[in-house]
PAGUKE-763804 format. One record per residue (C-alpha): x, y, z; residue number from 1; residue in one letter. Coordinates in steps of 0.02 Angstrom, whole numbers. Layout:
N
{site {X,Y,Z},NUM,A} ...
//
This chain:
118
{site {-569,589,319},1,M} {site {-662,572,155},2,K} {site {-649,711,25},3,I} {site {-734,679,-143},4,G} {site {-693,504,-203},5,V} {site {-535,492,-96},6,L} {site {-497,451,84},7,R} {site {-359,562,157},8,V} {site {-241,463,269},9,I} {site {-99,516,384},10,A} {site {76,523,314},11,G} {site {33,613,153},12,G} {site {-70,469,84},13,R} {site {-237,457,-3},14,V} {site {-339,301,-40},15,A} {site {-466,260,-173},16,F} {site {-589,115,-182},17,R} {site {-539,-5,-319},18,C} {site {-695,-81,-397},19,P} {site {-591,-224,-468},20,G} {site {-518,-280,-301},21,C} {site {-658,-209,-191},22,N} {site {-522,-139,-79},23,E} {site {-445,30,-40},24,L} {site {-280,61,-128},25,H} {site {-164,187,-42},26,Q} {site {-32,297,-120},27,I} {site {80,434,-51},28,R} {site {54,606,-131},29,V} {site {143,720,-6},30,E} {site {305,721,92},31,G} {site {483,668,59},32,D} {site {460,480,77},33,D} {site {461,371,-77},34,R} {site {375,309,-177},35,P} {site {268,463,-207},36,R} {site {142,496,-345},37,W} {site {99,660,-429},38,S} {site {-80,715,-389},39,F} {site {-179,849,-480},40,N} {site {-262,905,-316},41,G} {site {-439,868,-378},42,D} {site {-525,758,-248},43,Y} {site {-678,730,-359},44,D} {site {-584,689,-521},45,R} {site {-409,640,-466},46,P} {site {-263,603,-580},47,T} {site {-110,512,-514},48,F} {site {53,478,-604},49,T} {site {136,360,-631},50,P} {site {25,206,-639},51,S} {site {-32,120,-479},52,V} {site {27,-61,-460},53,L} {site {-37,-168,-317},54,V} {site {26,-347,-298},55,T} {site {1,-481,-168},56,G} {site {-120,-624,-138},57,S} {site {-308,-625,-166},58,Q} {site {-408,-613,-5},59,V} {site {-581,-671,46},60,E} {site {-697,-525,88},61,L} {site {-857,-530,191},62,D} {site {-1022,-445,145},63,E} {site {-954,-280,215},64,K} {site {-800,-290,105},65,G} {site {-685,-329,252},66,E} {site {-551,-462,247},67,W} {site {-606,-623,331},68,T} {site {-427,-673,371},69,G} {site {-432,-805,234},70,E} {site {-344,-810,65},71,W} {site {-420,-862,-102},72,V} {site {-334,-1028,-136},73,L} {site {-294,-1109,-302},74,G} {site {-310,-1295,-343},75,P} {site {-138,-1324,-267},76,D} {site {-195,-1251,-100},77,G} {site {-84,-1097,-116},78,K} {site {-149,-916,-114},79,P} {site {-191,-849,-287},80,L} {site {-86,-700,-342},81,P} {site {-162,-527,-352},82,L} {site {-109,-398,-480},83,V} {site {-202,-234,-497},84,C} {site {-118,-113,-617},85,H} {site {-204,47,-668},86,S} {site {-194,227,-724},87,F} {site {-305,346,-626},88,V} {site {-347,495,-737},89,T} {site {-487,623,-721},90,G} {site {-581,518,-593},91,G} {site {-576,362,-701},92,Q} {site {-478,201,-673},93,I} {site {-405,122,-829},94,E} {site {-362,-57,-782},95,F} {site {-217,-130,-879},96,L} {site {-216,-303,-955},97,G} {site {-103,-378,-821},98,D} {site {-239,-362,-687},99,C} {site {-297,-528,-614},100,T} {site {-476,-468,-583},101,H} {site {-628,-457,-698},102,A} {site {-604,-272,-740},103,L} {site {-438,-299,-832},104,A} {site {-438,-196,-991},105,G} {site {-587,-88,-939},106,Q} {site {-605,94,-886},107,T} {site {-729,135,-747},108,V} {site {-765,287,-636},109,P} {site {-695,300,-460},110,L} {site {-830,276,-328},111,R} {site {-859,330,-149},112,D} {site {-721,256,-39},113,P} {site {-850,214,95},114,D} {site {-963,118,-24},115,E} {site {-986,-62,29},116,V} {site {-936,-179,-114},117,P} {site {-1075,-281,-193},118,T} 
//
């Protein structure tokens, strides 16, 4: 279920659309399981602490923003690493310098989680 700029997910999780990765990033904000982030309760201008760090491999997305099942490969034929590290404060995402996408070092507003990436 979408509320504000977040998608509410079972298990005490919320997700936000990352404009750097063009994917939804999920974090746990309720319950006893760990890790768990603090959440200010504002679904239009959320703040989460601590920072959000997503790592893995870069994926190929189709025109709808869905994974094609393929990885972005480097010159050596291996999947390229993905790092997305940010602070989400007052409805803004501050991307840290260790991000592997084009928004590293920038601050941008959160957007509708159902918005199709362009």
